[in-house]
N, C-alpha and C positions, 0 to 999 in steps of 0.2 A: 668945191668942184675939182681942185687940184688933187686932193686926197682920193677922190673917186677915180680920176684918170690914172693916178699912180697905182691904185688897187687893181684896176682892170688891165693895166699894161702887162703884168706877168701872165695872166690868163690868155690875153691876145697873143703873146709871144709863143706860148705853148701851141696854140691853134695854128699859127703861121709855120712853126716847126713841123707840125704834123701834115698840114695840107699843102703848103707852098713848097717846102723843102723836102717833104716826104721822109722825115726822120722817124725812127722808131720811138715808141712810147717811153722807153727807159731814158734815152738821150734827151728827148723833149722834156721829160720830167726833171732831169738834172738842171737843164737850162732854166726851166720854170722855177725850181727851188732857189737857184742863184738870184734870179730876178726878184722873187718874193722876199728873200732875205735882205737884199740890197734896199728894196723899197721900205721894208720894215725898219731897217737901221737908219736910213737917211731921212725918212719922212714921218715915221711913227714913234720916234724916240725909243726904239727897242734896242736893248743892249746886246752885245755879241753873245753873252752868256745865255740870255733868254732864247735867242735864235738857236744856239747849239743844243740847249736842253730840250727845246720844243721839237727839234729835228729828231733827236734820239727818242723822245716820247712818242712821236709819230710813228717811228719804226716799230716800237714795241706795241703800240695800239694796232698796228697792221697785222700782228701775228695771226689773228683769227682769219685773215685772208692770205697773207703772204706765205705763212708756214703750211697752210692747207694746200696752196698751189705747189709748194715744194714737195710735200709728202705725196700728193696725188700724182704728180709727175713721176715720182719714184715708183709708185705703185703701177702706173701705166707702163713704164719702161720694163719693170719686172714681169708684168703679164705679157708684154710683147716678146721679150727675149726667152721666156719659158714656153712660148707657143700657146698660152692660154687665150690671148687676144684673137689669134687666128681661129681657134675653135669656137669662140663666141660669135665671131663674124659669120662663120659657116652656119651656125644655128639660126642667127637672125635672118639670113638669106632665105630660109625656108618658110618664113611666116607669112600668112595671109595673102598668098599669091593671087587668089581669085577675087579679091576686093581691094582695089587700090586705095580707096578712102580709108578703110579700116587699117590697111597696111601703113598708111601715112600717119594716122593717129597713134597706132600701136608703137611704131618705131621711133618717130620723131618727137612725139609728145610723151608717150609712155616710157620707152627706153631712154629717150633723150633727157627727160626730166629726172628719171631715176639715176642715170649715169652722172649727170652734172650735180645731183644732190649728194652723191657719195664721192665726188671729186674727180670723176672722169671727164673727158673732153669730147663732147659730141661732134664738134666741128673737125676733129681729127679722126674720130672713129667711124662715123656714119657715112661720109662721102664714098669711100671705097665699097661699102656694102650696097649703097644705092646704085652705084654704077654697075656692080655685079648683078643687081636685080633688074637692070634694063632701063633705069632712069637716065635722062640726058645729063651732060656735065653741068649745065645751067641749074637744073633741078637739084642735083647732088650737092652743089655748093650752097644753094639758097635754103633748102629745107632744114638742114641741121642748125643753121645760123638763126633761123626764126623760130624753130620748133621748141627749143628749150627755154625760150623767152617766156613761155606761158606761166612759169613759176620762178622767174629769175631771182626774185627776192629770197627764195628759199634754196638757192644754189649753195653748194659747198656746206651742206648740213646747216642751212640757215645763217651763214656768216653775215650777209647784209643786214638782216633784221637784228642780229646780235650787236653789230656795230651801231645801228640806229639807236637801240635802247641805251647803250653805253653813252653815246653822245647826248641823247635826250636827257638822261639822268644827270650828266655833268652840267647841262644847261639849266635844268629845272632846280637843282640844288637839293640838299639833304632835307628829307621830310616830304618831298614832292615827287619822289621817284615813280616811274611807271614800270610795269612788269612786262615780260615778253607777251603774255596773253592780252594785255591791254593794247599793246602795239599791234599784235597779230589780229585782234578783233577789228581794227581799222584797215590794216593791209588786206585782210581777207575780202573786204567789200569791193576791191578792185578786180578780184580774180574771175568772178562769173562772166563779166563782160569782156575783159582783156583776153582771158584764155580762150574763150569761144571765138572771138574775132581773129586771134592768131591761127586757130584751126581753119577758119574760112580763107585766110590769106594763103595758107599752104595749099589748100584745094585749088585756089585760083592759079597759083604758080604752076601746078601740075596740069590742070585741065581747063583753065579759064572758067567761064560761067557754067559750062557743062559739068566740069569737075565739082563746082560748088553745089550744083543741083543734085548730082548723084551722091554727094557725100554729106548732105545736110543732116541725115539722121546720126551717123557716127560722130559727126562734129558736135552736134548738140548734146549727144550722150556723153562725149568726152568732157565738154564744159560742165555738164551737170555733175558728173562724177568728181571732178576737181572741186566744184563748189561744195558738195556734200562733205567730202573728206576734209577740205581746208576749214570748213565751218567747225567741224568737230575738233581738229587738231589745234586751232587757234583759240580755243576756249580754255586750254590748259597750258601753263608755263612749260611743263616738261614735254609737251608734244609739239610745240611750235616749230622747233628745229627739225622735226621729223616730217613736216608737211610735204616737202619735195619727194622724199622716199616713199611715203605712204600713197601720195597722189599718183606717182609714177606706176607703182604696183597696181593700184586700183584701176587705172586706165588700161593697163595691159589685160587685167582680168575681165574688165567690162567688154573690151574688144574681142577677147576670146569667147566670152559668152554670146556676144552678138553674132559672131561667125557660126557658132554652134546652133543657135536658134534659126539662122537663115540658111542652114544646110551647106555652108561653105567649108572648105578644108582649112584647118588651123595650121597644119604643117604639111608642106609639099616639097619633097626632096628631089623632085624631077629637075629642079633648077641647078642642082649641084653637079660638078664635074666628077669624073671618076677619082681624081686625086683628092678632091674634097670629101668624097664618100669614104675613101680609105683613111683619111686623116680623122674623120668623125669617129670611125671605129676604133682607132688607135688611141684617141685622147678623149676620155669621158668628160661630158659637159660639167658634171658636178665638180670635178677637179679644176676646170678652167675658171669657174666663177667663185672658187673658194675664198679668195681675198675679199671680194665684195660681200659674200655671205657672212664671213666672220665679222667684217666691219659693221654690217647692218645689225647683226646679233649683239655686238658689243654696244653700239649706240642705243639700241632698244633697251638693253639690260641696264644701262646707266641712266636713261631718261624716263623710262616707264614707271619705275618705283619713285614715288614723290620724295621719299626720304633721301634716296640716292641723288636725285636731281638737286634738291635743296642744299645738300651738303657740298656737292661739287661746284654748283653754279653760284650759290649765295655765300657759303661759309668758307670753303677752301679756295679763295680767289687767287692765292699765290701772287699777291701784288708786288710790284717792283717799285721801291721808293728811291728818292734822291735824284730822279731824272727830270720829272715834270717841272716846268718853271713855277707852277703854283704850289709846289711842294706836296701835292697829293699823290699817294701810291697809285700805280697803274695796274689794274686787275688783269691778270693773264688767263686765269682759269685753265691752266695748262692740263690739268687732269680731267677737265670736262670738254675742252675744245677738241674738234674732230682731228686736228693734225696729229695729236698723240696717238689716237686710236687707228688712224690710217696706217701709221708706221707699225703699230702693234699687230694690225691685221696681216701685214706682210710677213712679219716674223712668225706668227702663229700658223700661217698657211704653208710655211716651208716644209714641216714634217710630212704634210699631206701631198704637196706638189713635188717635193724632192728635186729642186733645181740643182743642176750641176754647178761646180765652182766657176766654170767659165761663163755660165748663164748669169750668175750673180755678178761677176766682174763686168760683163757686158752691160748689165742693167745699170750698174753704177756709172759706167763710162757714158752711156746714153743720157742718164740723168744729169751728170755734171755738164754735159754739153747743152742740154735743153733748159735746165731749171734756172740758172742764175739771172738771166735777163727778165723773164716774166715775174720772178719773185721780187726782184728789185723794182720793177715797174709798179707792182702792187704796193710796195712800201713807200716809194718816193712821193706818191700823191697824198698819202696819209701825212707825211712829213710837211708837205706844202700846206695842207689844211691846218695842221697844228700851228705852224708859224703864223698863218693868217689869223687864227683864233687868238693867239697869245701876243700878237704885235701890240705894242704900247703898254705891255704889262710891266709893272715895277716889282722886281723880285725882293727888294728891301722891305716891302709890305709883309712878307712872310714872317719876318722877325720883329718888325715894328708896325703894329696894327694902326698906329696914328698916321702913317704915311698913306697916300692915295695908292690904290691898287693899279690904277691906270694913269699913265703919264699923258696919253692921248687916246682918242677913240681907236679901237682896233680896226683892222681892214674889214672884218666881218661886220662891225657896227656901222662903218661908213656905207658899205654896200646895202645893208638892211635899211638904214635911214633913207637913203635915196630911193630904194625900191618902194618903200612904203609911201613916200611922197609922190612918186611918179605913177605907180600902178594902183595904189590904194586898193579898193575892193576887187579890182581886176587881177590882182596878184595870183589868185587861185587859178586863173585861166592860163597863166604863162609859166607857172612853176614846173609843170611837166616838161616844158621845152627847155628850161634851165637844166633839168635832169638829163634830157636827151643830149644837150650840149656837153654836160659834164661827163656822161657816159662815153661820148665820142672821143673826148680828149684824154680821159683816164683809162678807158678800155674795160671798166668794170663798174657794176652798180655799187659795190661796197666802197670803192675809191671815190665815186661820186658823192656818196653819203659822207665820207670822211672830209671831203673838200667843201661841200656846200650845205650840209645839214644845219650847222649852227647858224649860218647866214639866213637860211630859210626860216628856222625857228625864231630868230631875232626879228625878222621882218613880220612874221605872223603875230609875234608878241607886240610889236609896235602898232599893229592894226587892231589890237585888243580882241583877238579871236579866241582867246582862252586855250586851255589844255587840249580840248578836242580839236580845235582848229589848227593848232600847232602840229598835232599828229597827222591830221588829214593832209595838209599841204606838204608836209615832209614825206609822207607816203607817196603823194603825187610826184614829188621830186625823185624818189627812189624808183618808182615804176618807169618814169621817163629815162632814168639812167639804165635800167634793165633793157628797155626797148632799143637802146643804142647799140646793143650787141649785133643787131641785124645790119647795121651800117658800119660796124667797126672794121677798119681796114685790116687790122691784125687778125681778127677772127675769120674774115672772108679769105684772106691770103692763106691762113692755116688750112682752111677747108680745101682751097684750090691746090695747095702744095701736097696734100695727102693723096691726091689722085694725079699728081704730076701735071697740073693744068694751070700753073701760075700765069696770071694775066687774064684768065677767064672770069676772075672775080669782078673785073671792071664792068662786065655786062650785067652782073647780078646787082651791083651796088646801086645802079640807076633805078631799077624796080624796087629794090629794098628800101631806098630812100623814100619813095612814095608811100610804101606801106608803113614805114616808121613814122612819117608825118601823120598819116591817117590814124594810126594807133595812138599816137601822142595826143591828137585832138580828142579822140574818144576818152582817153585818160583825163584830159582837162575837163571834159563834161562831167565825168564822175566826181572829180574834185569839187567842181562848182555845185553839183547836186548835193553832195554830202555837206558842204558848207551851208547850203540853204536849208536843208531839211532836218539837220541835226542841231539841236540847241545845246549850249555848253554852259 
């Protein structure tokens, strides 16, 4: 019991820092790391060397998220300072003005999913657009936060599911590894219900039950499109990470076709001011979207050919050795991961966009101001998770196999053992809420997976649920972590700040909290249904 309390204390401390003292995620993460490290050292017989190595290993394992955050923020700063972002906003304002439900699905799920898939930030980009389109402050803050949750697992070009597969394969061991498509085949099963329910939540936010009634067809159509696309993409390793990109594009095309069939305008420029009309003429849309177009083309070119995907993802892993406490090299896949190609897309767009020297300098200045803290926030929770995973580990066993690998049960093992004893078969019902909690304190689904995936897998293994059960409950954890975006203070504050309405997010979070609980309950039912009806 003492070890359990010691293990839970750092997590509780992070929560107190966030909620009671209202400290930012990066500072809370530092305090949490100190607490976890101290607990590992004093109570789990973990040497200082293991703690330091695990911390650095966590930072490197976070690259698939932290460096994507870094490069995507650079891309957004570049597009903002070159005027490209302003031109894109003007275009989005003209869409689907005659059908609010279609407009909501197209912009918040279609564009929102597409943007977050390629590294953009809907909670920063969409609120000003929604305000300009006549939506209230409350709606402008709420919709972007909940809309891109529909495929949150596939944000940042599938970073969360890549993190999940790497942790799962580390847990399962050599010879038992799973592929991206095997994981995606389970993650996909959550999308039809969760994505459709998120659409209905958005309709309710805008128009209560009347909005739901009027938007039922576009909402169901959106859920169906996401289901069909994600079913196809998750059958192939090289397409899994493209799920967000292709689903976002498909939703936009489906809503466009729906408007055409129902006789409504697709583009209506009557909403634009004269200044916006003049800017539209002076700045071609193709030029504005060029960084995103180049990025999508590059990602498709690297992933669609099976040979290219196999080489970059499986062969050229560019592992970093000598840091992990267990002595295993850490795969970076730097020439496959999206952060490299986001940066390349910026460089390749420059001859076409022709930014001035001052615009490039301003972009870098803005990036240096915005990037460090969210990048560090993404990394520190990976480090916390790695210290928890490796606590009690004996490094001397790397050179002397006769020595025990563990000097004491790890923090993860302690949590898993108690969870299996207390919850037993009901663990599947609460795992999504653990994910919701993790997403709230870490601020991202990928960080939630980094902190709690091994604990969840160990618990499922203790309950003898087999490989399929392990993947299902950990997918439930991941989706719970993704749903936490709608109640994340940082994301809601970001949305409010983008329209100069800081403080207004407090009215949103109360309703958002209710929706997050409802959606997490639905996710829990999906977990239980899959555990019951699938044999392993």
